[in-house]
Every structure is written in C-alpha cells, then in structure tokens.
C-alpha positions as CSV (number, residue, x, y, z in Angstrom):
1,M,16.5,8.7,48.8
2,T,13.3,8.8,48.0
3,P,10.8,8.3,51.2
4,G,8.8,4.9,51.9
5,S,11.6,3.9,49.0
6,P,14.4,1.2,50.1
7,T,16.2,3.1,47.3
8,H,19.6,4.8,47.5
9,R,19.3,7.1,44.7
10,P,16.3,8.9,43.9
11,T,14.0,7.1,41.3
12,D,10.7,8.6,39.3
13,A,8.3,7.8,42.7
14,A,10.2,10.6,43.9
15,Y,8.6,13.4,41.2
16,P,4.9,11.5,40.7
17,E,3.2,12.9,37.0
18,A,-0.2,15.0,37.6
19,D,-1.8,12.2,35.6
20,D,-1.4,8.3,36.1
21,V,-0.6,6.9,32.8
22,D,-3.6,3.8,31.8
23,L,-2.4,2.6,28.4
24,P,-5.2,0.0,27.0
25,T,-3.1,-3.4,27.3
26,S,-5.5,-3.8,24.0
27,L,-3.8,-2.4,21.5
28,L,-1.2,-5.2,22.7
29,N,-3.8,-8.0,21.2
30,L,-5.5,-5.6,18.7
31,P,-5.6,-7.9,15.0
32,W,-4.8,-5.7,11.9
33,I,-4.8,-6.1,8.5
34,D,-2.3,-5.3,5.7
35,S,-3.9,-3.9,2.6
36,H,-1.3,-4.0,0.2
37,N,1.6,-5.7,0.3
38,H,3.8,-8.1,-1.7
39,A,4.2,-10.7,1.1
40,H,5.1,-14.0,-1.2
41,T,7.9,-12.2,-2.9
42,L,9.1,-12.0,0.9
43,S,10.5,-14.4,3.4
44,W,9.8,-17.7,4.8
45,S,10.5,-15.3,8.3
46,D,9.5,-12.0,7.4
47,R,6.2,-13.5,6.6
48,E,6.4,-15.1,9.5
49,R,7.1,-11.7,11.7
50,Y,3.4,-10.6,10.6
51,A,1.6,-13.4,12.2
52,L,4.2,-12.8,15.5
53,S,2.5,-9.1,15.4
54,G,-0.7,-9.6,15.4
55,C,-1.7,-10.0,11.1
56,R,-5.1,-10.9,10.7
57,A,-5.1,-11.1,6.8
58,M,-2.9,-9.7,3.7
59,V,-3.8,-8.7,0.0
60,M,-0.5,-10.0,-1.5
61,V,-0.2,-7.3,-4.6
62,A,0.8,-9.8,-7.7
63,S,1.9,-7.5,-10.2
64,G,5.3,-7.1,-10.0
65,N,6.0,-6.7,-13.0
66,H,8.0,-3.6,-12.9
67,W,10.6,-5.2,-11.4
68,T,11.3,-8.1,-14.1
69,P,15.1,-7.4,-15.8
70,Y,14.2,-6.6,-19.1
71,K,11.8,-4.3,-20.3
72,P,9.2,-3.6,-21.9
73,V,7.2,-7.1,-20.4
74,R,5.8,-9.9,-22.2
75,P,2.7,-11.0,-21.5
76,A,3.1,-14.3,-20.5
77,D,5.6,-12.8,-18.1
78,V,2.9,-10.9,-15.9
79,R,0.7,-14.5,-16.0
80,F,3.5,-15.9,-14.5
81,L,3.6,-13.6,-11.6
82,W,-0.6,-13.8,-11.1
83,D,0.4,-17.9,-11.3
84,D,2.7,-17.5,-8.6
85,A,0.9,-15.6,-6.0
86,I,-1.7,-17.7,-6.7
87,N,0.4,-20.8,-6.1
88,R,1.4,-19.6,-2.7
89,H,-0.9,-18.2,-0.7
90,R,-2.3,-21.4,0.2
91,I,1.0,-22.2,1.6
92,I,1.3,-19.2,3.0
93,E,-2.5,-19.1,5.1
94,R,-0.7,-22.9,6.5
95,N,2.4,-21.5,7.6
96,H,0.9,-19.0,9.5
97,F,-2.3,-18.4,10.3
98,Y,-3.8,-15.6,8.5
99,E,-5.2,-14.7,5.1
100,A,-3.6,-14.3,2.6
101,K,-5.9,-12.6,-0.4
102,L,-5.0,-11.7,-3.7
103,A,-4.8,-8.7,-6.1
104,V,-3.7,-9.0,-9.7
105,G,-3.2,-6.2,-12.2
106,V,-1.2,-4.6,-15.2
107,Q,1.3,-2.1,-13.7
108,T,2.4,0.8,-15.8
109,G,5.8,1.2,-15.0
110,V,7.3,-0.4,-17.0
111,R,5.5,-0.3,-20.8
112,V,3.9,-4.4,-21.1
113,E,3.3,-5.8,-24.7
114,D,-0.1,-6.4,-25.8
115,A,-1.5,-5.5,-22.0
116,R,-4.5,-5.5,-23.2
117,S,-5.0,-9.8,-23.6
118,L,-3.9,-9.8,-20.3
119,V,-7.0,-7.1,-19.7
120,D,-9.3,-9.9,-20.9
121,A,-7.4,-13.1,-18.6
122,M,-8.0,-10.9,-16.0
123,N,-11.7,-11.6,-15.2
124,D,-11.2,-15.6,-15.3
125,Y,-8.2,-14.3,-12.6
126,C,-10.9,-12.3,-10.4
127,A,-13.9,-15.0,-10.5
128,L,-11.2,-17.0,-8.1
129,E,-12.1,-16.6,-4.1
130,E,-9.2,-16.1,-3.4
131,V,-8.8,-12.5,-5.1
132,V,-9.9,-9.3,-3.4
133,A,-9.1,-6.7,-5.5
134,V,-7.6,-5.4,-9.0
135,G,-4.4,-3.6,-8.2
136,E,-2.2,-2.3,-8.0
137,I,-2.6,0.2,-10.8
138,G,-2.3,3.6,-12.0
139,I,-0.4,6.3,-14.4
140,R,2.8,6.6,-14.3
141,Q,4.7,9.9,-15.8
142,S,7.3,8.2,-17.1
143,Q,8.9,4.5,-17.4
144,Q,12.3,2.5,-17.8
145,V,13.7,1.2,-21.2
146,S,10.5,2.2,-23.3
147,A,8.1,4.7,-23.0
148,W,4.4,3.9,-22.7
149,A,2.2,6.7,-24.5
150,L,-0.3,8.3,-21.9
151,D,-3.3,7.3,-23.8
152,E,-2.3,4.0,-23.9
153,Q,-1.9,3.6,-20.4
154,M,-5.3,4.8,-19.4
155,D,-6.6,2.4,-22.1
156,V,-5.3,0.1,-20.2
157,L,-5.7,2.0,-16.9
158,E,-9.8,2.1,-17.4
159,A,-10.1,-1.7,-19.5
160,Q,-9.0,-2.8,-15.3
161,M,-11.0,-0.2,-13.5
162,D,-14.0,-1.9,-15.8
163,V,-13.4,-5.2,-15.1
164,A,-13.2,-4.0,-11.5
165,A,-16.0,-2.9,-11.3
166,R,-18.1,-5.8,-13.1
167,H,-16.9,-8.1,-10.5
168,D,-17.6,-5.6,-7.6
169,L,-14.2,-5.4,-6.8
170,P,-12.0,-2.8,-4.7
171,V,-9.0,-1.6,-6.8
172,I,-5.4,-0.8,-5.7
173,L,-4.1,1.8,-7.0
174,H,-0.5,3.0,-7.3
175,T,0.1,6.9,-6.1
176,P,3.3,8.0,-6.8
177,T,4.8,9.7,-3.6
178,R,6.2,13.5,-4.5
179,L,9.9,13.1,-3.1
180,N,12.4,15.4,-2.9
181,D,14.8,13.9,-5.3
182,D,18.1,15.4,-3.8
183,E,17.1,13.6,-1.1
184,H,16.4,9.9,-2.0
185,R,18.9,9.5,-5.0
186,R,22.9,9.9,-6.0
187,P,23.9,10.1,-9.6
188,G,24.2,6.9,-10.6
189,I,22.8,4.9,-8.0
190,G,19.1,5.6,-9.1
191,L,16.4,5.3,-6.2
192,H,17.9,3.3,-3.6
193,G,18.7,1.1,-6.1
194,Y,15.5,-0.3,-7.0
195,E,16.3,-0.1,-10.6
196,R,19.7,-1.2,-11.3
197,N,20.0,1.6,-14.6
198,S,18.4,4.6,-13.3
199,S,19.7,6.1,-16.7
200,L,17.4,4.2,-18.9
201,S,14.9,5.8,-17.4
202,Q,12.8,7.9,-20.5
203,A,10.9,11.0,-21.0
204,P,8.0,12.2,-18.8
205,V,4.6,11.1,-21.0
206,Y,3.0,14.3,-19.9
207,E,3.5,17.4,-18.0
208,A,2.4,18.9,-15.3
209,E,3.2,21.3,-12.2
210,N,2.6,18.7,-9.6
211,P,2.8,15.4,-12.3
212,E,2.5,13.6,-9.0
213,L,-1.0,14.1,-8.0
214,E,-2.2,14.8,-11.7
215,A,-1.6,11.0,-12.3
216,V,-4.1,10.1,-9.7
217,K,-6.9,13.0,-10.9
218,Y,-6.1,10.5,-14.1
219,D,-6.5,7.4,-12.4
220,V,-9.9,9.2,-11.0
221,E,-11.1,10.3,-14.3
222,A,-10.4,6.6,-15.8
223,A,-12.8,5.0,-12.6
224,N,-15.3,8.2,-13.4
225,R,-15.8,6.2,-17.5
226,A,-15.2,2.9,-16.5
227,G,-18.2,3.1,-13.8
228,L,-16.4,2.4,-11.2
229,P,-17.4,3.6,-8.2
230,E,-15.0,5.9,-6.1
231,S,-15.6,4.7,-2.8
232,R,-14.3,1.2,-5.0
233,I,-10.4,2.7,-4.8
234,V,-8.3,2.6,-1.8
235,A,-5.5,4.9,-2.8
236,S,-2.1,4.0,-1.4
237,H,0.8,5.7,-1.3
238,A,-1.4,8.1,0.3
239,D,1.0,11.2,1.7
240,P,0.4,15.0,2.0
241,N,0.1,16.0,-2.1
242,N,-2.7,13.8,-2.5
243,V,-4.9,13.6,0.4
244,E,-6.5,17.0,0.2
245,Y,-7.6,16.4,-2.9
246,L,-8.4,12.5,-1.6
247,M,-10.8,12.7,1.0
248,E,-12.5,16.7,-0.1
249,Q,-13.0,16.3,-3.7
250,T,-13.5,12.7,-3.7
251,D,-14.7,9.5,-2.3
252,C,-11.4,7.4,-2.6
253,Y,-10.3,5.7,0.4
254,A,-6.5,7.5,1.3
255,S,-4.1,4.8,2.4
256,F,-1.0,5.5,3.8
257,T,2.1,3.3,2.9
258,I,4.0,3.5,6.4
259,G,6.5,0.4,5.5
260,A,9.7,2.9,4.2
261,P,9.4,6.0,6.0
262,W,12.9,6.1,5.1
263,L,11.9,6.2,1.1
264,T,8.3,8.1,1.5
265,G,8.7,10.3,4.6
266,V,5.1,9.3,4.8
267,S,4.9,8.4,8.9
268,P,2.1,7.5,11.7
269,S,2.7,11.1,12.3
270,T,1.2,12.1,8.5
271,V,-1.8,9.1,9.5
272,A,-2.8,10.6,13.4
273,A,-2.0,13.8,11.2
274,A,-5.0,12.7,8.6
275,I,-7.5,11.2,10.7
276,R,-7.6,14.4,13.1
277,E,-8.2,16.7,9.9
278,Y,-10.4,13.6,8.3
279,G,-12.1,11.1,10.0
280,P,-11.1,7.8,10.4
281,D,-13.7,6.4,8.2
282,R,-11.9,6.6,4.8
283,I,-8.1,5.8,5.8
284,M,-6.2,3.0,5.9
285,I,-2.8,1.6,6.7
286,D,-0.6,-0.4,4.3
287,T,3.9,-1.8,4.8
288,D,4.5,-3.0,1.1
289,C,6.1,-4.8,2.3
290,A,8.9,-6.0,-0.3
291,N,11.8,-7.9,-1.2
292,V,13.0,-5.3,-3.8
293,L,12.5,-3.2,-0.6
294,R,14.4,-2.6,2.7
295,S,11.0,-4.0,4.9
296,D,9.9,-3.9,8.0
297,P,6.8,-6.1,8.5
298,F,6.3,-5.0,12.8
299,A,6.0,-1.5,10.7
300,L,1.5,-1.9,10.8
301,K,2.3,-2.8,14.4
302,R,4.4,-0.4,15.7
303,A,2.2,2.1,13.8
304,V,-0.6,1.0,16.5
305,F,1.6,1.8,19.4
306,E,2.4,5.5,17.6
307,L,-1.0,6.2,16.9
308,Y,-2.2,6.1,20.6
309,R,1.2,8.1,21.2
310,L,0.1,10.4,18.9
311,G,-3.7,10.9,20.1
312,V,-5.9,9.1,18.4
313,D,-8.3,6.9,20.0
314,E,-8.6,3.3,20.2
315,S,-11.2,3.0,18.3
316,D,-10.0,5.5,15.3
317,I,-7.2,3.3,15.5
318,E,-9.1,-0.3,15.1
319,T,-11.6,1.4,13.3
320,V,-8.1,2.1,10.6
321,V,-5.8,-1.0,10.2
322,F,-9.2,-3.4,10.8
323,D,-12.5,-2.6,10.5
324,T,-12.3,-0.2,7.0
325,P,-10.1,-2.7,5.1
326,K,-12.5,-5.4,6.7
327,R,-15.1,-4.1,4.8
328,M,-13.2,-2.8,1.3
329,F,-11.7,-6.1,0.7
330,D,-14.9,-8.2,2.0
331,L,-12.8,-10.0,3.9
332,D,-15.0,-12.5,5.9
333,L,-12.9,-13.0,9.1
C-alpha cells in the first residue's frame, strides 16, 4: 500500500517524479489558423470538427482542378470550382463561426486549356474581400493524361505571380513532397487512390536529380521575374527535402502540411525540428484536408499539444499556428 493512501496496491504516488509537470492549460483554448485546406469540399461534420477544436480562421484553396475526371481541363470548369468555393464560404462561416477565406489559382498538376484566359479573370477574383491569396500554384514535373511543357507552366505560373504582386496578395505554393515510391505506391493502385488511372501519368517534362526541390526553385525563379517578393510566398507541403533551401536561400515561409502524415511523412516532430533550427517566425502549419484524401480536421489541434510535448515553447507555438498566418493573410481577427 502507498504510504498515506487508502489504495491497496501501489500507485504512482509511491514513485514521485523528480519534477512536477505543469502543463499550460492555455493550450486548450489557443486559437489557430489553417493556412491551406479544401474545407469547402468536406462534410458539414468535418467542418464542425475544425470549430470544436479551436479553429479561428482558414484559407480554403479553391483550385482543385486536378481532381476532375477528365483531362485536360477546360477554363470554365476551373471557374466553376472558384465560384463554388466563393458561394459556400459565407454559409460555412455562419454555420461554424470561424473565418473562411479563399485562395484562387490555376494548378499545373494537369494541363488546363487556354489557361491565360483564367489568369486574366483572376484579377477580378483577387479584388474580392474573401480572396486573401493566390494558390495553390507551382511547377509540376508530370501531369496525368496530357503533359504540360515546362515553359508553358512557367508562363502561367509567372503570370499568376504577377497578379498576386499587383493585388499585394501572398502566394500559396504547392511544393512537391519527396516520397518513397516503394512505400506509397502499389502497381495498379496509384498514390493511395489519389488518381484512379495512375497508368495515365505522363513522362516528366524536366529531368533533375532532385525533381521535387527543382520544382520549388523554378517557383522562386518565377516569383523573382514577376516582381513578387519572396517574403510573400508560403511554400505549402514543406518537408526535410526543401526546408533548408527555403529557410537559408530564400525569404519564403515554410508551411508544413501535417494533415496526412501517412502520405507525406511530415509530422509535428518535423515541424519541431525546423523551429529548433530556424526559429518560429517563418514557419506555419496547414492540414490540406480535402474530400479526395483521408483527412484529419483535428490534425492542427493535435499538433499544438505535440509541439509542446516535443519541447517547443508555448509562445513559439502561438507564433506558428496563429500570429504568422494572421499577419501573412492579413486576417482581421
């Protein structure tokens, strides 16, 4: 029996720890911002989970044209996706109490016919109050069904960077994650069913020893030519393959996508390591939750607790999950 305790069997009280654990209960109510998701495609219940776990605001990326069942994609269909997200965002805010802002862009994961007409239309969309970013955009090494030449991708990418610069909006990049194909693919199945017909993937439009990192370098090159400051770039899907380049050779912000660690291999421990190495000021977290993937709306709230367990200061956690995205996307919260 533990001395001074009525329990019959020994309890932890018989083996006191050297230091008492004083957990900050303020983490329970710490507000956070998801800087990249596709929550307008989620169920009502999944969006409610964001609210229940403390989400204060989110940036819903409306550019999901790579999910269309036919390719190449027509401009009218991309506009439909933009309009659909715009149409949904007010009722999402009304139902769930958080701010639901938007990003619009032309992805190059699949070839889009007459993409420059969409870039021209983006100017009017970017003038809307609910649109706070251009994205997600970025160079892709290969497409499905119909290849999109690198020089044509660069042209569309740079034009969108120019739109962002003229409207003083940040850009959300899709930075390709460096995956181990043996771990993530099976013949005839594809990337966890992300694309149904993975056999239709086209040959790479550029070759590089590290094609995922090379794509990010192409993106930064396009921003420089368009006159968009690197400090206005949020490199979503940051990972150990590109974070050193982003943090040491550019002024970009690194946003770690922690909503699908089973897919990307990125987890709160990845984020904690980056904070220890580079500080919290240019680091963010996003979930990238969407109805096309197995999504976890609680991922960011779980990351708040896990970062503290990994030794990250509470003030640094708040910087990463709230202060920096609030400032970057000019959110009036």
